[in-house]
N, C-alpha and C positions, 0 to 999 in steps of 0.2 A: 640653500636656494633650490638646488636640484631636487631635494627631497620634497619641497613644497610643490614644485611643478609636477613631480611624479604623483603625488597625492591628488592634485587637482585633476590631472588627466585620468586617474583611476576612477574618480567620482563621475566624470563625464562619460567614460567608457561604460561604467555600470549603468548609468542612466539610459544610455543608448541601447544596451542589451536587455534591460528589464523595464517593462512598462507596468506601473501599478495604478490601477483605477481605484476609486473609493472602495469598491466591493470585491475586487479580485486582483490577481497579479499574473502577468504574462512575462515569461522569459524568452526573448528572441534567441533562437539557436545560433551558435557559432557555426563555422564551416564543419561539416562532418557527415557521416552516412545518413543521419536523420534529417538532413536539410530538406524542407518542403513538406515534412510530416508534422501534424499538430496533435500533441498528446494533451488531453484534458484530465486533470487529477481532481477527484471529488473527495474533500475531507468533510467529516461530519460524524464524529462519535464522541460520546461523553467521557470515555475512559482511557483510550490508548494513545491519545495525543497525536492523532492524524494531522491536526493543524500545524504540527511541528515537523513530523516526518515527511509528509508529502511535499512541502516546499523544498526540503533538502534534496529529495529525489528529483524534483523538477529541475533544480539547479544542475545536478549531475547530468541528467538527460539532455539538457540544453547546452551546457557549457563544455561537456566532455564528448557529446555524441551528436550534437547539431539539431536535435528536435526542438521545435517551438513548443513550449509548455505553458499551459494556463492552469492555475490552481484556483478552485472555487471553495468557498467556506460557508459555514453557518455563522450568521451575524445577528447581533442584537439591534435595537432601534437606534443605537448610537454609531452604528457602523463598525463596532468592535467584534472581533472573533469570539463567538459564544457557542461552543459545541452542544450546549444543552438546549438550544433552540432547534427542535427537531423539524420544524416546518420550513426552515430557511436553507436555501442554496443560492448563493450569490451569482449573478450574471449567468444564468443557465443557457443564454444564447450562444455561449462559447461552444456548447455541445453540437451546434449546428454545423460546425466545420471540423469536428473532431475526427481524426483518423484512428484513434484508439482511446480507451478510457482506462484509467487506473483509479480504483475506488477503495476507500476505507470508510464505510458508513455503518451506522448502527441505528436501527429502529426509526428511520426518518418517516415523516408524514407530510411530504411536500404537497402543496396545492396542485391541482390538475394541470394548470398552465405551466408549472415548473416541471412536473414529471413528464409532460409531453415532449419536452426537448430531449430528455434522457431516453424515453421510449422510441422517439423517432431516430435517434442516433443508433440505438441498438438494432432497430429494424433495417438499418442500412447494412448490417452485417459486419460492423467494425469489431475489432478485438476488444474483449473485456478482461481486465486483470483485477481480480478481487482479493483484497487483503483482509486478514483477521476477521473482524466483526461484519464484514460484507456478507458472510453467510446468513446474517440476520439484519440485512440492510434496511428493510422497510417493515412498516406495520400496515394493517388494514388490507385493502383489496389486492395490494401487490406484495403482501407479506411473505408469499412463498417463493420470492425471487431466488433466494439463496439455494434452496433445495432444487428448484426447477432448472435454474440456469447455471449456477456455479458448481452444483453437484452435492451440496450439503447445506442444511440449515443449522439453527442453533440446537445443540444436543445437551452438552454439559462441559464443565471443566474436568478433563480427564486427569490432568496433573493437579497437584495442590496449588490453589491460586495464591500467588505471591510467596509460595514456599518451595515449589519444585519447578525449576527451569527446564528448558528443552535443548537437546542437542540433535541437530539434523543429521540423518544418515541416508545416503543415497540408496534408493531401492535397487535391489539386484536386478540386472537386466536393463536398467535405465542409464547406465554410466555414460553411454555415447550420445545421449540426447543432447542436442546443442544448447538447451536451456541450462544445462549443468556445466557448460564449458568454464573451466577455471574456478568452479565452485568448490570451496573447501571450508572446513571449520565453521559451519553454520551453528550459531548459538543464539537462542532467544530467551530472554529472561521472563517473558510471558509464558504461562504454562501451556501444555499441550491440550488442544480441544479434542473432545470425542468426536470422531468423524468417520463416516462410512461412505466414501465416494461410490457412485453407481458403476455398474459393470463396464460402461463405455469409457470410463475415465482411465487415463494412463498415470499411475502413481509414480512420481519422480523422487519423493523423499518421505521418510517417516521420521517421527519425532520421539526420541528417547526421553522419557520422564526421568529427570535427575533427582538425586537425593536431597539436593538443596539448590540454592541460587548461584552457586559458583560454577564458572565454566569448566573447571577441572573435576567437578564432583562425579561420583559414580552413578550409573543407572540405578533407579529404584527397583527394589525387588518386592514391593508390596503388591497386594492383590486387589482386584476390583471386578465387579460384574460387567462383562462385555455384552451389550444389548444385542449386537448382531449374532453372536455365538450363543447367547442365552445361557451363559455359564460364567463362573468366576475364573479369571485368569490373572496372570501377572500383568501389571500395567504396561509392560514392554513385551508381552507374549500373546499376540503380536503387538508391535508398536503401532500407534495410530498414524494414518497418512496425514502429512502436513503440507504437501504440495502435489498438485496434479494438473493435468490438462484434459480437455474434452472439446467437443464441438456442440454448439447449440443452434437449432433451427428456430427462427422467430416466426411469428404469424405472417410476416411479409414473404416468407419463403427463403429469405437470405439466411446464411449460416455464419456464425461468429466463432473464431477461435477463442477458447476460454482458458485462462490460467488462474488457478486458485491456490492461495496459501493461507493457512490459519495462523501463520506468524505475521508480524507486521507492525507491532507496537513501535512507537517512536524509539524506545530504548532497544528493541530488537534490531532496528536498522543501524545500530552501531556495529553490527556484524557485517564485515565486508563481503562475506560469502552470501549472506541473504540479499544485500544490495545488488550484488552481481547477478544472482538468480533472477531478480525482478527486472533488471536492465536487459538481461538475456531474453527473458520472456517477452519483453516489449519488441525487441528485434525479431524474434522468431514468430510472434503473432502477426507481425506486419509482413511476413514473407521475406525478411531481409536476412542476409548472412550474419550469423552471430559471431562476434569477435572471439578469438581463442581465449583471451583473458581481458574482458572489458575493464576499462578504467572507471573505477567507482570511488576514487578519492573525493573527499569533501571539497566543495568549492569555497565555502565559508566555514569557520569553526562551528561545530555542531555539538551542543550539550543539552539534549532533551530532558525534560522533566520525567521522573518516574511515573508510571501509569497509575491511575486511580480516579474515581469519580470526583468531580468538582476540584480537580487539582490543576486545571488549566491556568495559564497566565492571564490575568485580567488586564484590560485596557489595550490589548494588542490589536492592531489593524493590519489588513493585507500588506500595506506599504512597508510595514516593519520587517517583512520577509524579502525585501529587495536585495539584490546582489550587493555584497560588501557590508551588509548589516548583520549584527548578531543579537539575538534576543537577550533581554536582561536576565540576571540570575534568578530573580523571583518575580513576584507580582509587580506589574508596572503601575505605579501610583500616579 
């Protein structure tokens, strides 16, 4: 009987903390340093399963750190999460009250009325945290966002795609940066992107291209042409930047703190070190004291699908990411 009551109250408590509308989900923050701050997370990429990774991060930020978090999705006409719908961003009005944005987008073509909410939020000078394919978040007239704002656009897969994973190595001289507090053992099974951040960027981490997809594999010694140096070098000589910060001044005159990492696939986020770096970047970008070792334990079990085009779970709706729920092992029929 006690177990039945415990389960009943757990469900009620979860319903109180997480509010799922038809087209998005909001996690009300517990008590914590982030109380009173609203983080809006934008998912929308066809390959790296941001629709799974960002709800997991939102649960950590809300339940472990007190931030109110809203996750927005790309949806189809049935209200199901469909990352291939590049024109969709659900409930963009949430951006009107955002204190920070965490985004993992790829080649979106939002209508003007949707993009305006994003543009207005950015022009308030709020922090922007860009993950993985956000370097090429948009097509068309705003297609240069990655290079202009985040510090790099789409260049190439520097590591072998689905063959050579990435090990994060802290940049010499960046060890005391608070974003790296407690950050160790960063491993990403997505490959290293070719990236050349601008001179005003502060590089925090470089990514060693590994020989294979195993966390304990050795760094690769193969060679490749480095576009910036205009010569052939080893893929790890020098290793490409995979995380950096900079400031960006918008047309409004306001300036946003920017944090960019070319890691961030849903499977990459199984690395506690990577999750901690993103959580730390959230604190730091908002001008908050960064914990010495932020709690980044999962709130609910997390078993993301491996990345790939058209590999997303079908039939999933935003409400399926509510607290206490775990996604099915495969397609939801």
